[in-house]
N, C-alpha and C positions, 0 to 999 in steps of 0.2 A: 394729852399734854394741855396744861392750863395756859391760856394766853395772858400776856401782860399788856395793859393799856398804856399808851404813851402819846400824848398830844391828840387824844381822841381816836387813835387807831390801835387796833389789836396786833400784837407781835408775839412770835414764839419766845424771843429772848430780848432782854434789854441789857446790853453790855456796857460796863463802866470803862471809860477811857481816861486815864490820868494824863494830863497835859505836861506837867513839869514838877519840879520839886515843891511848888507851892501847894500841892495836893488838890489843885483844881481839877475837876473832872467833868466830862461830858457823857451823855448817853448815846449809844449807838443801837438803835432798834434793828432787829434782824429776824427774818422769817427763814426757816430752813429751805423753803422752796425758792427763795430769792437768789439771784445771781450775786455773788459776793462783790463783783466789780460795781454793780448797780448800787448796792447798799453802801459801799465805800464812797462812791461818787456823790450820792445824796448826802451822806454824812459830811463830806468835805464842803459841799455847797451850802448846806444848812448852817454850818458852823464857821463859814468863811475861813477855811484852812487852806494851806498851800496844796496845789496839785501834786507836789513832790511827795506827799504822804500817801498817795493812792496805793502803791504796791505794798507799803508797810501795813496799811489798814487791811488790805485784802489778805495778806499773809496771816494777820491776827485772826481774821474771820475763819480762814481755813484751819488754823490750829484749834480754834474754839470748836468748830464743827467736828473735827476729828476726835476731840476730847469728849464731846457729848455723844458721839456715835458709840464710844466705848463705855457709855453709862458712868463716866466719872464725874467728879465735881465740875460744874459748869461755871465756876467763878474764876474767870481769867481776867487779868487786867493788863492792858498795854500801856507802857510808860514811855513818854516822850520827854526829852530834855531839849529845849530850844536854845 
């Protein structure tokens, strides 16, 4: 698997997270060996988001991981409307 570089660090995947209807998006870097809760918490901290999104982000990571385990398209987007 080819790694993706993001902010000077190598990751397995770089997930696009859409924030709202404005089409603004953030990048969620993720390694398959990483605990989804840790990745979600770091994403929340780095982007100054509400802790209330933790479970939603973790569920997105789990869905993404299940999809890539089945060798399907890995382009998932999580959409939030504030």
